[in-house]
C-alpha positions in Angstrom: 0.0 0.0 0.0 1.5 3.3 -1.1 1.3 6.3 1.2 0.1 9.4 -0.4 0.5 12.9 1.0 -2.1 15.6 1.0 -1.9 17.6 -2.3 -0.7 20.8 -0.4 2.2 18.8 1.1 3.0 17.1 -2.3 3.4 20.6 -3.9 5.8 21.7 -1.1 7.9 18.6 -1.4 8.2 19.0 -5.1 9.2 22.7 -4.6 11.9 21.6 -2.1 13.2 19.1 -4.6 13.4 21.8 -7.3 15.1 24.1 -4.9 17.6 21.5 -3.8 18.7 20.6 -7.3 22.2 21.9 -7.6 23.9 23.1 -10.8 27.6 23.5 -10.0 28.3 26.4 -12.5 28.7 29.8 -11.0 26.7 31.5 -13.7 23.7 29.4 -13.1 24.0 29.9 -9.3 24.1 33.7 -9.7 21.3 33.6 -12.2 19.1 31.5 -9.9 19.9 33.9 -7.0 19.0 36.9 -9.1 15.8 35.3 -10.2 14.9 34.4 -6.7 15.9 37.9 -5.4 13.8 39.5 -8.1 10.8 37.2 -7.7 11.0 37.2 -3.9 11.9 40.8 -3.5 8.4 42.3 -3.9 6.9 39.6 -1.7 9.8 39.9 0.8 9.5 43.7 0.7 5.8 43.5 1.3 6.3 41.1 4.2 8.9 43.3 5.6 6.7 46.4 5.3 3.8 44.5 7.0 6.2 43.4 9.8 7.5 46.9 10.2 3.9 48.2 10.5 3.1 45.5 13.0 6.2 46.4 15.0 5.3 50.1 14.8 1.8 49.5 16.0 3.1 47.3 18.8 5.6 49.9 19.7 2.9 52.6 19.8 0.7 50.3 21.9 3.6 49.6 24.2 4.3 53.3 24.5 0.7 54.1 25.2 0.6 51.3 27.8 3.8 52.7 29.4 2.3 56.2 29.5 -0.9 54.9 31.1 1.2 53.0 33.6 3.1 56.2 34.5 -0.1 58.1 34.8 -1.6 55.4 37.0 1.5 55.2 39.1 1.5 59.0 39.6 -2.2 58.9 40.6 -1.5 56.1 43.0 1.4 58.2 44.5 -0.8 61.2 44.9 -3.6 59.1 46.5 -1.1 57.5 48.9 0.2 60.9 49.8 -3.3 62.2 50.4 -4.1 59.1 52.6 -0.9 59.5 54.4 -1.5 63.2 55.1 -5.1 62.4 56.2 -3.7 59.7 58.5 -1.3 62.2 60.0 -4.1 64.8 60.4 -6.2 62.2 62.2 -3.2 61.4 64.4 -2.7 65.1 65.1 -6.4 65.6 65.8 -6.3 62.6 68.1 -3.5 64.0 70.1 -5.2 67.4 70.2 -8.4 65.8 71.4 -6.5 63.8 74.1 -4.8 67.0 75.3 -8.1 68.8 75.4 -9.7 65.9 77.4 -6.7 66.0 79.8 -7.1 69.7 80.2 -10.8 69.4 80.7 -10.3 66.7 83.3 -7.7 68.8 85.2 -10.1 71.8 85.1 -12.9 69.5 86.5 -10.6 68.2 89.2 -9.6 71.7 90.2 -13.3 72.7 90.2 -14.2 69.7 92.4 -11.4 70.7 94.8 -12.7 74.3 95.1 -16.3 73.0 95.5 -15.1 70.7 98.3 -13.2 73.6 99.9 -16.3 75.8 99.7 -18.5 73.0 101.1 -16.1 72.7 104.1 -16.0 76.4 104.5 -19.8 76.6 104.4 -20.0 73.7 106.9 -17.6 75.5 109.2 -19.5 78.8 108.8 -22.7 77.0 109.6 -21.3 75.4 112.7 -19.9 78.8 113.8 -23.3 80.4 113.0 -25.1 77.8 115.0 -22.7 78.1 117.9 -22.9 81.9 117.7 -26.7 81.7 117.6 -26.7 79.3 120.5 -24.4 81.6 122.4 -26.6 84.6 121.5 -29.7 82.8 122.7 -28.0 81.9 125.9 -27.0 85.5 126.3 -30.5 86.7 125.6 -31.9 84.3 128.2 -29.3 85.5 130.7 -30.3 89.0 129.9 -34.0 88.2 130.3 -33.3 86.5 133.6 -31.4 89.5 134.8 -34.2 91.9 133.7 -36.6 89.9 135.7 -34.6 90.2 138.8 
């Protein structure tokens, strides 16, 4: 049983056979090279132009992507800076609030001390007043007793 290749492959194998045939004379070699250069030159030039266009498009896309990445990186840096400054502000506000609370607590403590001192002073004044009133009442009674005599 004979193996047959697909027609596309048969053509390629025949072309390679033609290309591999060797004519040892230099004139035939240069002639073949010139024919190949002339026949392949427009196709080769067209393929090179297409590849160059593809490379240019790819280069432009790469450049655009790099520019977008730079813009994105810069935006991220600014946002990180903003977040960092807000975080620092919150820290400063936190310390300000803590100092205000401490100051408020110290003012309240001083006020409580003064109130306690005033309460003691009032209590002492009341006891003095009561003792003075009691002494005055005693003196009045004494005076009344003396008047009756």
